[in-house]
C-alpha positions in Angstrom: 46.4 75.2 162.5 44.3 74.0 165.4 44.6 70.3 164.3 48.4 70.5 164.2 48.5 72.1 167.6 46.3 69.3 169.0 48.4 66.6 167.2 51.7 68.0 168.6 50.2 68.3 172.1 49.2 64.7 172.1 52.7 63.6 171.0 54.3 65.8 173.7 51.8 64.6 176.2 53.0 61.0 175.8 56.6 62.0 176.4 55.9 64.5 179.2 53.4 62.4 181.1 55.7 59.4 181.1 58.8 61.4 182.2 57.0 63.6 184.7 55.1 60.6 186.2 58.4 58.8 186.7 59.8 62.0 188.4 56.9 62.1 190.8 57.3 58.4 191.6 60.9 59.1 192.6 59.9 61.8 195.2 59.1 59.2 198.0 62.5 57.6 197.3 64.3 60.9 197.6 62.5 61.9 200.8 63.1 58.4 202.4 66.8 58.0 201.5 67.9 61.6 201.8 67.7 63.8 204.9 66.1 67.2 204.6 69.6 68.8 204.6 70.9 66.4 201.9 67.8 67.0 199.7 68.3 70.7 200.2 71.9 70.4 198.9 70.9 68.3 195.9 68.3 70.9 195.0 71.0 73.7 195.2 73.1 71.6 192.8 70.3 71.3 190.3 69.4 75.0 190.5 73.1 76.0 190.1 73.4 73.9 187.0 70.3 75.6 185.6 72.1 78.9 186.1 75.2 77.8 184.2 73.4 76.1 181.3 72.4 79.2 179.3 75.8 80.8 180.1 78.0 78.1 178.6 75.7 77.5 175.6 74.8 81.1 175.0 71.2 79.8 174.9 71.9 78.6 171.4 69.4 75.8 171.8 66.6 78.4 171.6 68.2 79.8 168.5 68.3 76.3 166.9 64.6 75.9 167.6 63.6 79.2 166.0 65.9 79.2 163.0 65.2 75.6 161.9 61.5 76.6 161.8 62.5 79.4 159.4 62.7 77.8 156.0 65.2 80.3 154.7 68.0 78.5 156.7 69.5 75.1 156.2 68.7 72.6 159.0 72.2 71.2 158.8 73.8 74.6 159.0 71.7 75.7 162.0 72.5 72.4 163.8 76.2 72.8 163.0 76.2 76.3 164.4 74.5 75.1 167.6 77.1 72.3 168.1 80.0 74.7 167.4 78.9 77.2 170.0 78.0 74.6 172.6 81.4 72.9 172.1 83.2 76.2 172.7 81.2 76.8 175.9 81.8 73.2 177.1 85.6 73.7 176.6 85.4 76.7 178.9 83.6 74.7 181.6 86.3 72.0 181.4 89.0 74.6 181.8 87.1 75.9 185.0 86.9 72.3 186.2 90.7 71.9 185.7 91.4 75.0 187.8 89.0 73.8 190.6 91.0 70.6 190.9 93.6 72.5 192.9 91.0 73.3 195.6 90.1 69.6 196.2 86.4 70.2 196.3 83.7 67.5 196.8 83.2 65.1 194.0 79.6 66.2 193.2 80.9 69.7 192.4 82.9 68.3 189.5 80.0 66.1 188.5 77.8 69.2 188.4 80.1 70.8 185.9 80.0 67.7 183.7 76.3 67.6 184.1 76.0 71.2 182.7 77.9 70.2 179.6 75.7 67.2 179.0 72.6 69.2 179.6 73.7 71.8 177.0 74.1 69.2 174.3 70.9 67.4 175.4 68.9 70.6 175.2 70.4 71.4 171.8 69.5 68.0 170.3 66.0 68.1 171.9 65.4 71.5 170.3 66.6 70.2 166.9 64.3 67.1 167.1 61.2 69.3 167.9 61.9 71.9 165.2 62.9 69.5 162.5 59.7 67.5 162.9 61.0 64.5 164.9 58.5 65.0 167.7 58.0 61.3 168.3 61.7 60.8 168.8 61.6 63.7 171.2 58.8 62.2 173.2 60.3 58.7 173.4 63.7 60.1 174.4 62.1 62.0 177.3 60.6 58.8 178.6 63.8 56.8 178.3 65.8 59.6 180.0 63.4 59.7 182.9 63.5 55.9 183.1 67.3 56.0 183.2 67.2 58.5 186.1 64.9 56.2 188.0 67.0 53.0 187.5 70.2 54.6 188.6 68.6 56.4 191.5 67.5 53.1 192.8 71.0 51.7 192.2 72.9 54.6 193.7 70.6 55.6 196.6 69.0 52.4 197.7 71.5 49.7 196.9 74.9 51.6 197.1 73.8 54.3 199.6 75.7 57.0 197.7 73.5 59.9 198.9 74.2 63.2 197.1 76.9 61.9 194.8 74.6 59.1 193.7 71.8 61.5 192.9 74.1 63.6 190.6 75.6 60.5 189.0 72.1 59.4 188.0 71.5 62.7 186.2 74.8 62.6 184.5 74.2 59.1 183.1 70.6 59.9 182.1 71.7 63.0 180.1 74.5 61.0 178.5 72.1 58.2 177.4 69.7 60.8 176.0 72.4 62.4 173.9 73.5 59.0 172.5 69.9 58.1 171.6 69.6 61.5 169.8 72.9 61.0 167.9 71.9 57.5 166.7 68.1 58.0 165.9 68.5 61.4 164.3 71.8 60.6 162.5 73.2 63.8 163.8 76.9 63.1 163.0 76.0 62.8 159.3 74.3 66.2 159.5 77.2 68.1 160.9 79.0 70.2 158.3 81.0 73.1 159.5 82.0 74.0 155.9 78.4 75.1 155.4 78.4 77.5 158.3 78.3 81.2 157.3 79.5 83.8 159.7 76.5 86.0 159.1 74.2 83.3 160.2 76.3 82.7 163.3 75.8 86.4 164.1 72.1 86.3 163.5 71.6 83.3 165.7 73.7 84.8 168.5 71.8 88.1 168.2 68.6 86.1 168.7 69.9 83.8 171.5 72.2 86.0 173.6 69.4 88.3 174.9 67.9 85.1 176.3 70.9 84.5 178.5 70.2 87.4 180.9 66.5 86.4 180.6 67.4 82.9 181.7 69.4 84.4 184.6 66.4 86.6 185.6 64.1 83.5 185.3 66.6 81.7 187.5 66.4 84.5 190.1 62.6 84.4 190.1 62.4 80.6 190.3 65.3 79.4 192.4 67.3 82.2 194.0 64.9 82.1 197.0 66.5 78.7 197.8 69.8 80.5 198.5 68.1 83.2 200.6 66.3 80.4 202.6 69.6 78.6 203.2 71.4 81.9 204.1 68.8 83.2 206.5 67.8 79.8 208.0 69.4 76.5 206.9 69.6 73.8 204.2 67.0 71.8 206.1 64.3 74.4 205.6 65.4 74.6 201.9 64.8 70.8 201.8 61.2 71.4 202.9 60.8 74.2 200.4 62.3 72.0 197.6 59.9 69.2 198.3 56.9 71.7 198.3 58.1 73.0 194.9 57.7 69.5 193.4 53.9 69.6 193.9 53.3 72.6 191.5 55.3 70.6 189.0 52.1 68.7 188.5 50.6 71.8 187.0 53.8 72.2 185.0 53.1 68.8 183.4 49.9 70.2 182.0 51.8 73.3 180.8 54.8 71.5 179.3 52.5 69.2 177.3 50.8 72.2 175.7 53.7 74.7 175.7 56.1 72.7 173.5 53.4 72.3 170.9 52.3 75.9 171.2 55.8 77.3 170.8 56.0 75.7 167.4 52.5 76.7 166.3 53.0 80.3 167.5 56.1 80.6 165.3 54.5 78.9 162.3 51.3 81.1 162.4 53.0 84.4 163.3 52.6 85.7 159.7 49.0 84.5 159.4 46.2 87.0 158.9 44.3 85.1 161.6 47.0 85.2 164.2 45.3 87.6 166.6 42.1 85.4 166.8 44.2 82.2 166.9 46.4 83.4 169.7 43.4 84.7 171.7 41.3 81.5 171.3 44.2 79.3 172.3 45.0 81.4 175.3 41.3 81.2 176.5 41.2 77.4 176.4 44.7 77.1 177.8 44.1 79.4 180.8 40.8 77.6 181.7 42.7 74.3 181.7 45.4 75.7 183.9 42.9 77.2 186.4 41.1 73.9 186.7 44.4 72.1 187.2 45.5 74.6 189.9 42.2 74.2 191.7 42.4 70.4 191.7 45.9 70.4 193.1 45.0 72.8 195.9 42.0 70.6 196.8 44.1 67.4 197.2 47.5 68.8 198.3 47.3 67.5 201.9 46.3 63.9 201.2 48.7 63.9 198.3 51.6 64.9 200.6 50.7 62.2 203.0 51.1 59.6 200.3 54.1 60.7 198.3 56.6 62.0 200.8 58.0 60.7 204.1 56.4 61.9 207.3 59.3 64.2 208.2 58.6 66.2 205.0 54.8 66.4 205.5 54.7 70.0 206.7 56.0 71.1 203.3 52.3 71.4 202.2 52.2 74.8 203.9 54.4 76.3 201.2 52.5 74.8 198.2 49.7 77.4 197.6 51.8 80.4 196.9 54.2 78.3 194.8 51.3 76.8 192.8 50.0 80.3 192.0 53.5 81.4 191.1 53.7 78.5 188.6 50.3 79.5 187.2 51.4 83.1 186.6 54.8 82.0 185.2 53.0 79.7 182.7 50.8 82.6 181.6 53.9 84.8 181.2 55.7 82.0 179.2 52.7 81.8 176.8 53.2 85.5 176.1 56.9 85.1 175.7 56.3 83.1 172.5 55.1 86.4 171.0 58.7 87.8 171.4 60.3 84.6 170.0 58.0 84.3 167.0 58.7 87.9 166.1 62.5 87.4 166.7 62.4 90.2 169.2 64.0 88.4 172.1 65.2 91.7 173.7 61.7 92.1 174.9 61.9 88.9 176.8 65.0 90.1 178.6 63.6 93.6 179.3 60.5 92.3 181.0 62.3 89.6 182.9 64.9 91.9 184.3 62.2 94.1 185.9 60.7 91.1 187.6 64.1 89.7 188.6 64.9 92.9 190.5 61.4 92.9 192.1 61.8 89.3 193.2 65.2 90.0 194.8 63.8 92.9 196.8 60.7 90.9 197.9 62.9 88.0 198.9 65.0 90.3 201.2 61.8 91.7 202.7 59.7 88.6 203.2 62.1 85.6 203.8 63.7 86.9 207.0 60.2 87.5 208.5 58.1 84.7 206.9 60.7 82.0 206.1 59.9 79.7 203.2 56.3 81.0 203.0 57.8 84.5 202.3 59.9 82.9 199.4 56.7 81.5 197.9 54.9 84.8 198.3 57.7 86.8 196.6 57.9 84.4 193.7 54.1 84.6 193.2 54.0 88.4 193.2 57.0 88.6 190.8 55.4 86.2 188.2 52.1 88.0 188.5 53.9 91.3 187.7 55.7 89.6 184.8 52.5 88.3 183.3 50.7 91.6 183.5 53.6 93.6 182.1 53.9 91.2 179.1 50.2 91.5 178.4 50.9 95.2 177.9 54.3 94.9 176.1 53.4 92.2 173.6 50.4 94.1 172.1 52.8 95.6 169.5 53.3 92.0 168.1 49.9 90.4 168.6 46.7 92.1 169.5 45.2 89.4 171.9 41.9 89.7 173.6 41.5 88.5 177.2 38.4 87.3 179.0 39.0 89.4 182.1 35.8 88.5 183.9 36.7 84.8 183.6 40.3 85.4 184.7 39.4 87.5 187.7 36.6 85.2 188.8 38.9 82.1 188.5 41.6 83.8 190.6 39.1 84.8 193.2 37.9 81.1 193.6 41.5 80.0 193.9 42.1 82.6 196.6 39.1 81.3 198.5 40.4 77.7 198.2 43.8 78.8 199.6 42.1 80.5 202.6 40.1 77.3 203.3 43.3 75.2 203.1 
C-alpha cells in the first residue's frame, strides 16, 4: 500500500510540478501587463467560475472518481453517467448565456460561462483518468494544459495587449485543448454508452455527489468570498494585492496536490483494510511534517521571493502572505481528513463540517475586513480552516481511528508563529 502511494505521488509530482511551475513563471507577466485593478477583476472571474463549476456539474466528477474505484460498477457506465449529467448542466449554462445577451454585458462575462462548461468536462475526464489508472496521461495532460495557458497568455497579453479578455481567452483555449487530448488519448467517445446506464446507479452517484455541491460552495466561501468583501469595503486594487499574495501559498499547495491526488486513491483503496487505522495515521504523520517544513521555508523566503517574481507595484503584497499560508496549511490538513468521508461514501459529513466553517468565515470577514483590510481577510480564512481541521479530527473518528502526534503538531505551529512574528 505504501509503495503504490509513493509511485502515484511521483507520477502526480511530474504533472503538478510542471504545471504549477509554469503558473508561477506567469505571475511576473500578469503583474507587469495587468494593473492591480485589472488583476483584481481577473481574480474575481476565476473565483466566480469556481463557484459555478460544482453547481452546473452537480459535482459529478467527484462521483466518477469514487465509483470507478468501486469494482462493482462498470467504468463505461460511470463515465457515461458523468457525461450525461455534465451535459445537462452545460445546456443550462448556455441557456443563461442566451438570456444575458439581451443585457449587452462585457465579452469576458460570456467567456466566463463558456469557461465553466469546459472546466466541468475537463474535471470529469481528469477524474476518470486518475481513477481508471491512466495516471501518466493525467500528469502529461496537466503539463500540456499549463503550457497552453502560458503560450496564449504571451500572445494575448504581451503581443495583442488584450488585457482581461486575453487572460480569459487563454484559459478557455487551454481547457479546450486539455479536453481534446483526453478524448483522443483515453478513447473516451468509444467508451460512452448511454444504453448501459441504469437509473439506480444515476441515483447512487447523485446521492454521493450532490452533498459535495454545498460543500464546494462553503469551501468557496472560505477560500475566495473574502475577495468580494475586500472589493466591496475597499476597491478592486486592494483585491489585486490580495490576489497576488494568495499565489505565494500556492507553492505549499504544490506539495499538497502532488501528495493529495495519490492519497485520495490510496485512502479509498485501503478503506476496508484491517490496517487502515495505522496506515492513515502513519501517512498523516509524514505528510504533516512535510507540510510544516514547506510552510517554514516559504515564510523564510517570502520577501526576497516577492522582489523577484512580481512587479515593484505589487511588492507590498508580502504582508498578506503569512495568514494565507497558515490558512492553506490548515485547509490541506482538513482536506486530508475529508478523504475519510469520501472513502466511506458519507459525503454528508463533508457538507456538515464545511457549512459550520463557511458561516464562521462569513462572520469573521464582516468583523475583520472593515477594520484590518486584506490582512483581516487572511486572518478570518486562517481561523476558519483551523476550526474546520479540528472539527474534522473529532467527526471522522467514527470512520477511521487515527492517532495524532500532538506534541509535534503544537511545537511546529509554535515555531511557525515565531517566524511570522519575526517577519
